[in-house]
C-alpha positions, 0 to 999 in steps of 0.5 A: 500499499502507498504512504498516502493510502496509509494516511488515509487509513489513519485519518478515517480510523481516527474519525470512526474509532478504533476497529475492534480486534475481533473484527479482523483477528484470524482473518488472512490479509491478502494482496492479489491481482484480478485480470478482466478479459473478454471471457470473463467480462460478465462475471462480478468480481468479488471484493472482501472488505473487513472493518478497520482494514482499508482496501486499496484498489489499483487499476491498469488505466485511469479512471474517470471521476464519480466512482459509485459505491451503492452503500445505503446503510453507512457501512462505508466511508466515502471512497477516495479517488485518485487518478488510477486508484480507490481507497475503500474503508468499511465502517463495520463488517457486512452481516453474513449474506449482505453485500453492496456494489462498487461501479467504476469507469475507466478513462475509455468508457469501460464500466466495471461492477464489483460486489463487496462482501465481508468474509470471516476468514480472508480480507482484501487489502490490495487488489489490482484490476487489470483490464485486457479486453479485445473483442468488448473493448470500446473504441477508446481503449488502448487496445482498440486504439493500438489496433487501429494504429497498427492497421493504418500503419500497415496500409500506409506501408502497403501503399508506399511499396505498391505505389508504382506497381499500383500505377502500372496496374492501372495502365494495363487496366486502360489498355484492356479497355481500348478498341484496337479498331480505332485510330486513336487506340494505343496512342503513346505520345510526347511532345513539347509544349512550351508556353511561358507567361507572366501574370499576377506576379506568377511565372507559369510555363508549360513544358510537356504534353503526354498522350496515353491512349485517350487522355492527355497529360499536361505538365506546367511549372509555376513560380511565385514571384511576389516577395511576400505573399504565399500562393495557395492553389485552387483547382485549375480550369481549362478552356478550348479554342477551336473552329466553333469558338471557346468551350470548357474542357472538363478536367479528369484529374490533377496533381500538384507537388504541394498546394502552397507555394511560398515566395520565390518557390516553384512547383510542378502540376500535372493536368489530365483531360480527355484527348479531343478529336483531331481538328476540334481544338486549336489551342488551350487556355489554362486558368490558375486561380489563387484559393480564397484570393484575387490572383488569376492566371490565364495562360493562352496559346497552349498547342496540343 
């Protein structure tokens, strides 16, 4: 028992008077451990109390405030609760066959109920409660949190190790979807698409255009030339200029090295869109906007 536990016991003893020697005479004083698992979680664990002998309960994890002792006849002093322990002090022995209950809640929300009795032969002076639940564990329990952490870590490791292979598999899936009878089937092409412009203190340059099957991949670089303002990238927009005038071009997806661009930094991005039929689009206009800001770049004259 801790030094502080003995101090509580002495204080209580002074308040209620010295215990009768007969109340503890002949009893075996026991220190033991109770392990609560999925298999015995439905069982109510028994605690054996004796007048004049404080019982210290310690737990494997912190407790929530408000342990409840169902004592209607004044047989117990108010339990003294600390972060992960309780001190129970019986003001009298419980009569034969009588009992009361103690309910505590662990920090993760697990509720434990104990049955308190008096035994003429044995009295518990210290009981450590180790809660080792898996199937019945609460969402906030250490076991569940550890399992979730391990699962997420495993998935992240798998993503890192399979990233390149997953990309290859996606390309293979695209190949299976192609119609070999179409003129654009199995198109793999790389061309220079150099176009450079300075707007809104940004230097934007298109570098390369890739075509893979029926999609085009436009690679460009963006440099923030503002001396003290960060550029936060919003979703890009494409327009296509053709014989019928300007029209919006749907972007399939886009990727960027990072969303924020500090002063004098440069990043690369790629815009993916469905390749238009030959002769329909003469050139592209790439629109880049600042998220929640006013800066806007419209890079025209990008040739397909």
